[in-house]
C-alpha positions as CSV (number, residue, x, y, z in Angstrom):
1,M,90.3,-47.8,1.3
2,T,90.1,-45.7,-1.5
3,L,87.6,-42.5,-1.5
4,R,86.0,-42.9,-5.0
5,L,84.1,-39.5,-5.9
6,D,81.1,-41.8,-8.2
7,V,80.6,-42.6,-4.6
8,L,80.4,-40.0,-3.4
9,L,78.6,-38.0,-5.4
10,A,75.6,-40.4,-5.6
11,I,76.0,-40.7,-2.0
12,L,75.4,-37.0,-1.3
13,G,72.8,-36.8,-3.8
14,M,70.6,-39.5,-3.2
15,A,71.4,-36.6,0.3
16,L,70.0,-34.2,-0.6
17,A,67.0,-35.4,-2.9
18,T,66.1,-36.6,0.0
19,Y,66.4,-33.5,2.7
20,L,64.5,-32.0,-0.8
21,C,61.8,-34.1,-0.4
22,R,61.6,-33.8,2.9
23,A,62.0,-30.3,3.4
24,G,59.8,-29.4,0.7
25,G,56.4,-31.6,1.6
26,Y,57.4,-29.0,5.0
27,A,58.2,-25.9,3.4
28,L,55.0,-26.5,1.6
29,F,52.3,-27.2,4.4
30,R,54.3,-24.2,6.0
31,A,53.1,-21.5,2.6
32,L,49.6,-23.3,1.2
33,R,46.8,-24.0,3.5
34,P,46.1,-28.6,2.7
35,P,41.5,-28.5,2.3
36,R,40.6,-30.6,5.3
37,F,40.0,-34.0,3.4
38,V,44.0,-33.9,3.1
39,E,44.3,-32.7,6.4
40,V,42.6,-35.9,7.7
41,T,43.8,-38.1,4.9
42,L,47.0,-37.4,6.1
43,Q,46.1,-38.4,10.2
44,H,45.0,-41.4,9.3
45,L,47.8,-42.4,7.0
46,P,49.9,-44.5,8.9
47,G,48.5,-47.5,10.1
48,P,47.5,-48.1,6.3
49,I,51.4,-48.1,5.5
50,F,51.8,-50.3,8.7
51,V,49.2,-52.4,7.0
52,A,51.2,-52.4,3.7
53,Y,53.7,-53.5,5.7
54,V,53.2,-56.5,7.7
55,A,50.8,-57.9,5.3
56,P,53.2,-59.9,2.4
57,A,54.9,-61.0,6.4
58,L,52.0,-61.9,8.0
59,A,51.4,-63.6,4.7
60,A,54.2,-65.5,3.7
61,A,54.4,-67.3,7.7
62,G,50.7,-68.3,7.3
63,P,48.4,-69.0,9.7
64,K,51.3,-68.8,12.5
65,G,51.5,-65.7,11.4
66,F,47.7,-64.9,11.1
67,L,47.2,-66.0,15.1
68,A,50.5,-64.5,16.5
69,A,49.4,-61.1,14.7
70,A,45.8,-61.3,16.5
71,L,47.4,-62.7,19.8
72,V,49.2,-58.8,19.6
73,V,45.9,-57.1,18.3
74,A,44.3,-58.2,21.6
75,T,47.6,-58.4,24.8
76,Q,47.6,-53.7,23.2
77,A,43.8,-53.6,23.4
78,I,44.0,-55.4,26.9
79,T,47.1,-53.5,27.8
80,R,47.5,-50.8,26.6
81,N,51.5,-52.2,26.5
82,L,54.0,-52.0,23.7
83,A,56.3,-53.3,25.3
84,A,53.7,-56.0,26.2
85,A,52.3,-56.4,23.1
86,I,55.3,-57.0,20.5
87,A,56.6,-59.5,23.7
88,V,53.8,-61.6,23.0
89,G,54.0,-61.4,20.0
90,V,57.4,-62.3,19.6
91,A,56.9,-65.2,21.9
92,A,53.7,-66.5,20.3
93,I,55.4,-67.1,16.5
94,W,58.7,-68.9,17.9
95,L,56.2,-71.4,20.2
96,F,54.5,-71.6,16.3
97,G,57.2,-72.0,15.0
98,L,58.5,-74.5,17.4
99,V,54.2,-76.7,17.0
100,M,53.1,-76.9,14.7
């Protein structure tokens, strides 16, 4: 195995860019106090990002995916147990794959 300088520099450059983006955001929010609406927006951002990741997979899975997702949401609402909700979702999509 040989070490290629161009590949190493590309990896280090990407690592530096990632670090600067993250550190820059933290430094900016430490130096400047964002308006209240920005703080509230950032607090609610993880939910829409998660939906953006999950929606295409649900659409590709069709009705069985949406049904399994409904079971996951119901399990989480009833039990408040993430492990149980994940287990129900995996079992549901597996069963629906066998049946549907």
